[in-house]
N, C-alpha and C positions, 0 to 999 in steps of 0.2 A: 504494500500500500504506500509506503514511504517513497518508493521509486516512482510511482505515478505522480505524486506531488512534485517531485523534481522535474519531471517532464513538463507538467503544466506550468511551473514557474519559468522554465526556459522558454516555452512558447509565448507566455505572456510578456516576457522580456525581449521578444523579437526573433527568436530562433525559428527557423523553418522546420516543421515536423519531419520533412523528408531528409533533413541533415542530421537529425538526432540518431545516436547509435542505438542499435537493437541490443537490449540487455536480456540475458537469459538467467532465470532464477537458479541459484545454487542450492537452495534448500526449500523444501515444501513443508508446511506445518499443517497438522490436522487438529481441529478443535471441534469438539462435540458438545452441543448444548442439549442436555437430557430433558430439560423442561420443554423446550421447543419440540424435540422428538416425540415426547409424550403427547403434546397437544396435537401433533399431526398423526397420532396413533402409529408411530414407527417404533419397532423394537430394534435396539442396537445389539448386535452379537457381542458376547464377552471378548472375543478375539479382537474386535475393532476397538473396544474400550481400552484394551491394553496397549494397542498401537498408537492411540491418540497422544499428541503432545500435551493437550490440555482437555480436561473434561469439566464442563461447566454444569454444576448441579442445581443452581438456582439463579434467578435473574439478579443482575447487579443493581445496586441501588443508585450508584452514580458511575460515570465513565471517566477514565483517565483521559486527559486532553493532551 
């Protein structure tokens, strides 16, 4: 997400999108929100829970900026 903000900043400061380098992510993260999955009537297999980088069990009261 942070990388996207850098692209937008560069474009807003006059860079042409066609001149920006293509960046490939080096790491992918998996986050599972169990409350959302429950509201969508989805069951998450235990093997997926163990592979997740972060498991969110309840809604956050406030977000980090």
